[in-house]
Structure formats: structure tokens, C-alpha cells
C-alpha positions in Angstrom: -17.6 -28.9 3.8 -20.3 -26.0 3.0 -16.9 -24.3 3.4 -15.0 -25.9 1.2 -17.3 -25.5 -1.4 -17.8 -22.4 -1.5 -14.0 -21.3 -1.9 -13.8 -23.2 -4.8 -16.6 -21.4 -6.7 -14.5 -18.3 -6.3 -12.5 -16.8 -9.3 -13.7 -13.4 -8.9 -15.0 -10.7 -6.7 -18.9 -10.6 -8.4 -19.1 -15.3 -7.7 -17.2 -14.2 -3.4 -19.9 -11.8 -3.8 -22.0 -14.8 -4.8 -20.8 -17.2 -2.1 -21.3 -13.7 1.0 -24.6 -13.7 -0.5 -25.4 -17.4 -0.6 -24.0 -18.7 2.9 -25.3 -15.6 4.2 -28.5 -17.3 3.2 -28.1 -20.5 4.9 -26.6 -19.6 8.4 -29.3 -16.3 8.2 -32.3 -18.3 7.6 -34.6 -19.9 10.6 -34.8 -23.3 9.9 -37.6 -26.0 11.0 -38.7 -27.0 14.4 -36.7 -29.5 15.8 -33.3 -28.5 13.2 -30.7 -27.0 14.8 -30.2 -23.5 13.7 -26.8 -23.4 11.6 -25.4 -19.8 12.8 -24.7 -20.1 16.5 -23.1 -23.6 14.6 -20.7 -22.2 13.2 -19.3 -19.2 14.8 -19.3 -21.2 17.8 -17.5 -24.6 16.1 -17.2 -23.9 13.2 -15.6 -20.5 12.7 -12.7 -21.6 15.6 -11.8 -24.6 13.8 -11.2 -23.0 10.5 -9.1 -19.8 12.5 -6.2 -23.2 13.5 -6.7 -24.6 10.1 -5.6 -20.5 9.2 -3.0 -20.5 11.5 -1.9 -24.0 10.9 1.6 -23.1 8.5 1.6 -26.9 7.3 -2.1 -26.1 6.0 -1.6 -22.5 5.9 -3.9 -20.1 3.2 -4.8 -23.4 0.4 -7.0 -25.4 3.3 -8.5 -23.1 5.1 -10.0 -20.4 2.0 -10.5 -17.1 2.4 -10.2 -15.1 5.2 -11.6 -12.2 4.1 -15.3 -13.9 2.3 -15.0 -15.9 6.4 -14.2 -12.1 7.9 -18.1 -10.7 5.6 -19.8 -13.9 6.4 -19.3 -13.5 10.2 -20.1 -10.0 10.0 -23.0 -10.0 7.3 -24.5 -12.8 9.0 -24.2 -11.3 12.2 -26.4 -8.8 11.4 -28.7 -10.4 8.8 -29.9 -12.4 12.4 -29.8 -8.4 14.0 -32.5 -7.3 11.1 -34.9 -10.8 11.1 -35.0 -9.8 15.2 -35.9 -6.3 14.5 -37.6 -7.3 11.3 -40.0 -10.0 14.4 -39.8 -7.8 17.2 -41.7 -5.1 14.8 -44.7 -7.7 13.8 -45.3 -9.6 16.7 -44.5 -7.0 19.6 -42.6 -9.6 21.2 -38.6 -10.9 21.2 -37.9 -14.1 19.7 -34.4 -15.8 18.6 -35.7 -18.2 15.8 -32.0 -18.5 15.5 -31.7 -20.3 18.5 -30.1 -16.9 20.4 -30.4 -13.4 20.6 -27.8 -11.9 17.5 -26.2 -9.9 20.4 -25.6 -13.6 22.1 -23.9 -14.7 19.7 -22.0 -11.5 19.3 -20.3 -10.9 22.9 -19.8 -14.9 22.9 -17.6 -14.7 19.5 -16.2 -11.5 20.7 -15.0 -13.5 23.8 -13.5 -16.5 21.7 -11.3 -13.6 19.6 -10.2 -12.0 22.8 -8.7 -15.7 24.2 -7.0 -16.5 21.1 -4.2 -14.0 22.0 -2.1 -15.7 20.0 -3.7 -16.6 17.0 -2.3 -14.3 14.2 -5.9 -14.4 12.0 -8.0 -14.7 15.2 -6.4 -10.9 15.7 -6.8 -10.2 12.4 -10.4 -11.0 12.3 -11.1 -9.5 15.5 -9.1 -6.5 13.9 -11.8 -6.7 10.8 -14.7 -7.1 12.2 -13.9 -3.9 14.8 -13.0 -2.1 12.3 -16.7 -2.0 10.7 -18.2 1.2 12.6 -22.0 0.6 11.3 -20.7 -3.3 13.0 -19.5 -2.2 16.0 -22.4 0.8 16.3 -25.1 -2.6 16.3 -22.8 -4.7 18.4 -20.7 -2.7 21.0 -20.1 -5.6 22.5 -16.4 -5.5 19.6 -16.0 -2.2 21.7 -14.5 -3.9 24.5 -14.3 -7.0 24.2 -11.4 -7.8 21.6 
């Protein structure tokens, strides 16, 4: 539902950027105790079903939404999670994972999931977009080898 709402408001690059920022905020903000973190759920449950929707010729782009927005949200959310982990480590001296698991483990699982989607043209495109970002690959070297 959240994904469809984000895509409804996109009319210009400015609103696409606002939608990306909103999604990153929602996904990468630590949740209250006993509330499941949203980023791992998005990366490992929602994203695969969105890729399947994108690949479905009958549903196509109309139902799936904007693929570039999906890539931007995915990469920016993982980068935000990494920066949050680094900031918490710098201030407390302890390694904590407020989003349920480490950003590197979420990225590793995402890279593995994308690698196993060899028949998915949109999955390949997402992997290509993620690996084309030098900053992303430097932060998550698993995308250098896994995808």
C-alpha cells in the first residue's frame, strides 16, 4: 500500500525526490521496542514481490510503479542504515543494530536474492543500478562479488 501511495504522488522530479526521502525516513528510522523494523521487511519481503510485479507483463509498469524510485529507495535506505550504525557506534562505542540486523547483512541477503533472480529482467536491472553506484559498492562490497 505504501509503495502504491508513493507512486501516486510522483508528477515531477521534485516530488519523486520527496517521495524517496519520505520512504527512506520511514524505512530507516528505528522503531519502538517490540515493533518490527521496516527496512528488513521491505528488502526481503516487499522488494521481491515488487520485482515479480514489475516482471509480470500483464501488470507491467502501470501496477508496479517507478523502477528508478524503487532503486533509489533501496540504495538510500541501506546507506542511511549504514550511517545510523556508524553514528551510534561513534557515540556509544558499542555496535548496535537498531533496524533489526546490520546494514551489511541486509545488503548481503539482498545481493544474494538478486543473484538468484537470473530470469528476472527487472531484478537484473535493479542489480545493475545498485552496482553502478561506486559509493554504494564501496559501502557494500558484497555487490562487487555477489551480483
